[in-house]
TIDO-732844 format. One record per residue: residue in three letters; x, y, z of N, C-alpha, C, O, CB in turn. Coordinates in pm, whole numbers, plus 50000, padded with zeros to 5 digits. Glycine has a CB too. Layout:
N
ALAXYZXYZXYZXYZXYZ;...
//
This chain:
235
MET805727764732179807147765232145807307760432001806727750231964807987756532242;ILE808077767331921808277763831781809307752731773810377753631833808717776031699;ASP808967742231697809907731231675811177736431611811127744831521809257720231587;ALA812337731631657813627736631609813767734331459814307742931388814777729831685;ARG813307722731410813427719831268812597729531185813027733931079812997705431239;LEU811377733031236810517742531166811177756231163811097763231062809137743231233;ALA811807760131272812477773131277813597773931174813767784231109813037775931417;ILE814337763231158815427763031060814877764330919815417771730837816257750031073;ILE813777757030891813177757430757812677771430725812957776830618812027747330747;VAL811917777330820811377790630798812497800830781812437809630695810457794730915;GLY813527799430864814657808830854815327807830719815717818030662815667806230963;GLY815477795630668816097793830536815267800030426815817806130334816307779130507;ILE813947798530435813057804430334813177819630334813267825830228811597800230360;LEU813197825630453813327840230463814647845030404814687855330338813217844830609;LEU815707837530427817017841430374817007841530223817577850430160818097832030426;VAL816347831330162816267830630017815397841729959815677847029852815737817129973;LEU814317845330032813367855029980813727869530008813047878629960812027852230037;THR814767871930084815127885730120815307894829999814767905930000816397885730202;PRO816047890629893816157899529775814817902429711814577913629665817087893329672;ALA813927892529706812617894629645811787904329727811027912329671811867881229630;ILE811927903729859811177913029945811647927329920810837936529914811347909330094;SER812947929029906813507942529883813047948029750812777959929738815037942229888;ALA812947939229647812567943729513811107947429506810687954129412812867933129412;ASN810317943329604808877946329605808517955729720807457954429781808047933329614;ASN809427965129751809187975129856808877968729991808157974430073808047984129817;GLY809447957030012809307950830143808067942630162807817937730272809357960930246;PHE807267941030059806017933430072806067920929985806267921829864804787942230034;LEU805867909230047805777896529974804957886830058805287884130173807197890629943;ALA803897881830000803017872530073803387858130040803587854829924801527875230039;PHE803487849730141803687835430121803077828030239802837833930345805207831930105;SER802837815230220802237807130327802957793830338803527789030241800727804930302;ILE802927787930457803517774830483802407765830536801757768930635804707775830585;THR802207754430468801177744830510801837733230584802707726430529800367739630389;ILE801427731030705801947719930785800877709130790799787711330843802357724530930;ASP801187697130733800237686030727800517676630844801507669330844800337678430590;ASN799647676730942799757667331053798477659231071798177654231179800067674831183;VAL797707657930961796457650430962796697636730899797167635830785795327658130887;SER796367626230971796567612630922795537609030816794427614430817796517602631037;PRO795877600030724794877595130629793787587230702794017582030812795547586330521;TYR792627586330641791557578430702790997568830597791107571230476790417587730757;TYR790407557830645789967547130556788467545330562787807549130659790657534130590;GLU787937539530455786527536230446786387521630402787147517030316785787545830348;GLY785427514630458785077501430409786187491230412786447484730311784577502530273;PHE786847489530525787867479130537787197465430532786387462130619788687480730670;GLU787537457430430786887444630409787937433730390789017436230337785937445130288;GLY787607421630434788497410230415787787397430451786947397330541789767411830499;ILE788107386330383787427373830410787917367930543789017371230589787657363830295;SER787117359530602787417354230735787677339130737788017333630841786277357330828;LEU787517332230620787687317730618788277313230485787787317030378786347310630644;ILE789327305130492789877298230376789587283430393789997277430493791437301030360;GLU788877277430297788487263430310789307254030223789437242130255787037261930276;ASN789877259130113790607250630020791867257529972791987269729979789717246829901;ILE792827249429924794097254929881793947264329762794807272929740795037243729846;ASN792867262829686792657271329569791977284629604791867293429518791847264029466;ASP791527286029727790867298529768791897309529787792927307329851790067296429897;GLU791627321229732792507332729752791997341329867790797342929887792617341129623;PHE792947346829941792617356330047792667370429989793607374129920793597354830168;HIS791627378330019791577392329975791237401230094790417397630178790547394129860;CYS791857412930100791387423630187791687436930120792627438130041792067422730329;TYR790887446930152791047459730084790397470730167789577468130255790427459329941;ALA790787483130138790187494930202790397506830110791377507530036790807497430343;LEU789487516330116789597528830041790057539730137789487541330245788237532729973;TRP791107547130098791727557030185791597571130127791527572930005793207553630208;ASN791547580930216791537595130178792517602530267792867598030376790117601230189;ASP792957614130218793897622130295793697636830259793287640130148795357617730269;SER793987645830355793847660030330794877665330232794697676030174793937667630460;ASN795967657730213797017661830120797197651030013796367649929923798357664430196;ILE798247643030021798527632829921798807619529991799607618930084799727637029832;LEU798147608729945798417595429998799787590529951800237593929842797317585629956;GLY800427582430036801737577230002801717562329977801547558029863802707580330110;THR801887554330081801967539830068801127533130177800727539330275803447535030075;TYR800877519930156800187512030257800967499330285801767494930203798757508630212;VAL800717493530404801447481730449800437471630505799507475430577802517485430557;PHE800617458930470799787448130522800517441630639801677437630626799457437530410;GLU799837440630753800407434230873799627421630905798397421630900800397444030995;TRP800347410530937799687398130974800607390031063801797392931074799287390130850;ASN800057379531127800857371531220800787356631182800547348131267800357373531366;LEU801007353731054800967340031005801937330931080801617319331105801287339730856;THR803107336031116804117327931183803997328331335804837322731406805497332631143;GLY802957335031386802797336431531803317349731583803007353631696803507325231601;LEU804097356731501804617369831535804137379931430804007376431313806167369731545;ALA803897392231473803447402531381804527405231276805707406631309803097415431457;LYS804107405931150805037408231040804417418130943803217417430914805397394930968;ASN805227427330892804767436830792805297433030655806497430430640805197451130828;ASP804417432730555804877431130417805507444130368805407454430435803707426930325;SER806137443730253806737455730195805647465930163804527462330128807537452230068;ALA805997478730175805057489530146804707489729997805557487029912805627503030189;GLN803457492929967802987494029828802297507529808801787513529903802027482329793;LYS802287512129684801637524729653800127522729639799667512529589802227530829525;PHE799387532729683797947532529664797607533229515798337539429437797277544229741;VAL796507527029476795987527929340794627534629348793647528329388795907513829271;ASN794567547329309793317555029318792737554829458791517554429476792297549729219;GLY793617554929557793177555129696792927541429756792597540529875791957563129707;TRP793057530729679792747517429728794017510129774795067511129711792047509329619;SER793877502929882794897493329924794287479429905793227476529959795347495630074;ASN794967470829827794457457529795795517447029822796677448529782794007456929647;ILE795127436329891796037425329923795407412329874794227409729897796337424730076;THR796207404029806795787390629763796877380729802798057383029776795517390129610;LYS796487369629865797447359429906796847345529889795637343829884797877361630053;THR797737335529880797327321529884798127314629993799177319530036797547314529745;PHE797637303130039798267296030150798567281730110797917276230021797357296430275;ASN799557275630175799907261730145799437252530257798867257030356801427260330126;GLY799667239630239799157229730333799677231330474798977227930569799487216230286;ALA800897236630489801477238330622800747249130702800917250030824802937241830610;ASP799927257330635799187268030704797817263330752797107270830819799017280030611;GLU797427251130718796107246030754795887246530905796767242730983795927231830703;GLY794717251130945794357251531086794797264031159794477265631277794937239931153;LYS795507272931093795997285031162794897295631169793997296231085797237290631090;SER795017304031271794157315731286795047328031278796017329231353793347315331422;ILE794727337231187795617348331155794897361531180793787363631132796107347531009;ALA795537370431255795047384131271795757392831168796947391231143795307389431417;TYR795017402131107795627410731005794967424631007793847426331053795497404330864;ARG795707434430955795187447930940796017455330835797027450130787795207455531076;LEU795587467330799796287475830703796737488730769796057494030857795387478730582;HIS797887493830725798397506830768798487515830645798947511630539799797505430838;GLY798047528330660798147538030551799017549830591798947554430705796757542830509;ARG799827554830497800757565930522800577576330413800437572930295802227560830528;ASP800597589330451800577599730348802007604830324802957600330388799647611430391;TRP802137614230229803477618830190804147627130298805357629530292803407626830062;SER803387631730395803967639430505804427630530619804987635430718802957649530557;GLY804207617430606804657608130709803637605130816803967598830916805877613430773;ASN802397609430798801347606430894800787592530867800567588730752800217617130888;TRP800557584930975800107571030965798727569331026798327576831115801097561631033;ASN798007559230977796777554831040796657539731015797217534530919795527562630985;SER795937532831102795807518331092794357514131104793587520331179796657511331199;THR793977503831032792647498031048792617489831177793657487531239792267489230924;TYR791457485531214791337475931324791757462131273791907460131153789867475731381;TYR791937452731364792317439031326791097431131279790007432331336792987431931445;LYS791297423131176790327412831138790987399231160792207398331175789857414530989;ASN790187388631161790717375331186790397366031070789277366031017790147369631317;LEU791387358031029791237348230923791507334230978792517332131045792187351430805;VAL790607324730951790797310930992791017302430867790237303130772789567305731074;ILE792077294430867792347285030759791847271430804792377265530897793877284630722;ALA790817266530736790097254630781791017242530796791927240430716788977251330685;SER790747234630900791477222230924790517210630905789627208230987792107222131068;ILE790697203230794789767192530757790547179730734791587179830668788947196430630;SER790047168730787790717155830770790577150830626789607154230558790137145530868;PRO791527142830579791417136930445790157128330433789667123030533792667128530412;GLU789657127030311788497118530285788907107130192789777108830107787337126730223;PHE788277095430209788607083830128787417079630043786257081630080789067072230216;PHE787727073729927786727068929834787237055929771788437053329770786397079729726;SER786317048129718786657036329637787647027029707788637022729647787247040629503;VAL787377023929833788227014429906787877000329860786706996429864788057015930061;SER788886992729817788586979429764789766969929783790896974129803788216980229615;GLN789456957029776790486946629775790216937429656789066935729615790506938529911;SER791266931529601791126924029476790526910129495790006904429400792466922729411;ASN790596904629617790116890929637789676889029781790436892029874791226880629601;GLU788476884229801787976882029937788316868229989788296865830110786476883929941;SER788646858929898788986845229940790196840429859790056831429776787756835529920;PRO791356846129883792526842329802793066828629841792976824529956793636852829817;ILE793606821729743794346809529773795666813629837796326822929790794576800829643;THR796066806729943797286810230014798456811329918798746802129841797586799930124;GLY799126822629923800246825429833799896835529726800786841729669800706812829767;ASP798596837329698798176847429601798166861329667797676862629779796776843929543;PRO798676871429602798656884929660797246890829660796426887529574799596894329583;VAL796976899329758795716906829763796066921629746796816927429825794936904229899;ASN795506927629642795766941829614794686950429679793496947729664795826944429461;ILE795116960729750794216969929820794416983929762795556988229740794476969929977;SER793336990829736793437004229679792397013529740791357009129789793287003829527;SER792697026429734791767036629784792157050129723793327052529693791767037329941;PHE791147058729706791387072229654791157082229766790167081229839790467075329531;TRP792067091929780792027101429891792027115829840792647119029739793207099129986;THR791327124529914791347138929884791467146630014791147141630122790067143229806;ASP791937159030003792047167830119791907182230071792227185429957793397165730194;ASN791417191030159791237204930119792567211930089792597221430011790497212530229;PHE793667207030150794977212530119795887201830058796247202729941795617218430244;GLU796257191730135797157181530081797057168530159797147168530281798597186530082;VAL796857157530086797007144230146798507141430151799177141330048796227133030064;ASP799017139130269800457136730282800807122130253801607119330163800947140530423;HIS800207112830328800507098730305799377090030358798527094730435801837094730372;VAL799357077430315798357067630359799097055230408800037050430344797357064030242;GLN798667050130525799327038630587798377026730591797207028130628799807042230730;LEU798877014930553798137002430568798406996830707799566995930749798536992230458;GLN797336993030778797476986330906796756972930901795696971530840796916995131021;THR797356962930968796746949630975796686945131120797436949731205797536939430889;ASN795756935831144795556930531279795646915331272794676908531237794186935231339;GLU796806910131305797036895631295797066888731431796936876531440798326892931222;SER797226896731537797386890431669796636898031779797016897331896798856889531706;GLY795586905031741794766911831841795026926631854794296933531926794986905531971;PHE796046931931786796266946431790796786950931653797316943031575797286950231903;TRP796606963831626796906969331494798376973231486798946979031578796016981431464;ILE798986969931370800366973931344800446979531202799636976131115801356961931363;ASN801436988231180801686993231045802286982030960803236975331001802627005631047;ASN801716980130844802166969430754802916975830637802296981430547800956960730703;GLY804236975030640805046980730533805116995930539804697002130637804486976630399;SER805667001630434805857016230427804577023030382803777017130310807017019730330;PRO804367035530424803187042930376803347046830230804467046930176802967055530462;VAL802257050030166802267055230029802207070530037801257076130093801057049529944;ASP803207077129983803227091729981802367096729865802527092229752804687097129970;ILE801477105929894800647112029790801097126229763801297130029647799157111929832;ASP801277134229869801807147829856801077155929750801687162829668803287147329822;ASN799777155129754798957162429659797567164129719797247158229822798887155129520;GLN796737172229652795387174429704794527161929690793527160429760794737186029631;SER794917152929599794207140229583795127130029518796107133629454792917142129499;GLY794797117129536795597106729473795247092929524794527091329623797067109429496;TRP795757082929453795507068929488796567063629582797727067429575795447060329361;ALA796127054629671797057047029757796817032329731795727027229754796847050529910;ASN797847025429683797747011329646798747003029728799907006729743797987009429495;PHE798256991829780799076982829861798896968429812797886965029750798706984030011;THR799886959929842799796945729812800126937729938801166940030000800736941829695;ILE799256928329975799486919630090799866905730040799146899729961798226919030183;ASP800996900730087801456887330052800786877230146800936878030268803026886430062;THR800056867930090799316858230173800086845230197799546835730253797976855030108;THR801336844830154802126832530171802216828730320802576837030403803556834430113;GLY801876816230351801976811230487800846815130579800896812030698803226815830545;MET799816821830526798706825930612797816814130647797646804930568797876836730543;ASN797256814430768796276804630810794916807730749794676818830703796186804230964;SER794056797830748792716799730695791826806030803790966799430861792116786330645;SER792066818830827791286826530925791206840930876792066845230799791916825731069;PRO790186848430918790026862130868791276870630893791856870631001788816868630934;TYR791676877830788792846886730794792326901030781791896905230673793906883230680;HIS792386908730891791766921930897792766932930857793956932130887791216924631037;TRP792246943230790793086954530750792256967330747791026967130742793736951830610;ARG792966978330750792356991530737793417001230684794616998130685791766996430874;LEU792987012930638793887023130588793697036030667792567039430704793657025630437;ILE794787043130694794727056030762795407066430674796577064830637795407055230903;GLY794677077130641795217087930561795527100130647794757103530737794237091730450;PHE796657106630621797107118330697797307130230603797747128630489798427115130774;ASP796967142230652797327154130576798637159830630799267153930717796197164830583;GLU799047171330577800377176530607800537180930752801657180830805800677188130517;VAL799427184730818799547189430957799107178931057798997181831176798717202030976;GLY798857166431010798587155531104797147151531120796877142031193799107159031233;ASN796197158431056794807153731060794737140230991795427137830892793847164030992;SER793887131331044793827117730987792387112930974791467118431035794627108031073;ASN792227102530895790937096030877791207081230853792207077630791790117102330759;THR790317072730903790537058330895789377051530824788207054330854790727052331035;THR789687042630733788637035230662787997024930755788587021330856789217028330536;PRO786817020130722786237009030798787146996730791787936995230697784817005530744;ILE787026988030890787826975730893787276965930788786086963130782787816969231036;GLU788206961030706787866950930605788646938030634789546937930718788196956230460;TYR788286927230566789046914830585788916906030462788026907830379788546907130711;PHE789836896730450789726885930353790036872730422790666872530528790676888230232;LEU789586861630360789726848330421790586839530331790096834530229788326841830446;PRO791866837430367792736828830285792186814430282791586809730379794196829030340;GLN792416807630169791936793830152793126784030154792936771930141791136792430018;
//
């Protein structure tokens, strides 16, 4: 059965060509090409692991078509739901995607693929690939205190340097004065891939007994790391 839309198109063409047919003794050759072949791809490639905030994500594929290529679309589920980016034009048959991720994306697993369309509206899609954004706890360096035996009333300064593959969010000082750990004061916000956390402990009124402390660093998605327990002895 002939599609109704095709019949209308063919009928319109014949109506326009009728004078030309008459002028050529009733003979005029013409052809109509119907493109219903989808584009096809070669070498769909994409990385599978992002380890650091500076790492770029790339995926690409080379496409061919029996007629003319049109546009391609990148599909991914970063938010947990499938989402299509805006359509882009092919460049010499290539579809290329480059993206970067922020700290809030750490630990996610993302499925992605490419869709290709030709000028006749035929579509084809690659298979899904999977991308994992590494989830790594913050690391600490140069943990120190200014005085191991302070005179009561002298402050003790505590410092540490922290790094994370995406972002160190904050560092908390904890102390143990009565058999269990409590947060001592406000945390130090770092909000960067690396930075220093500095604290001051007031020793006024302390007894001459070991005063234990430790630091806990957190990244943006809640991964944490804890320094070894340290102490000082007020005099």
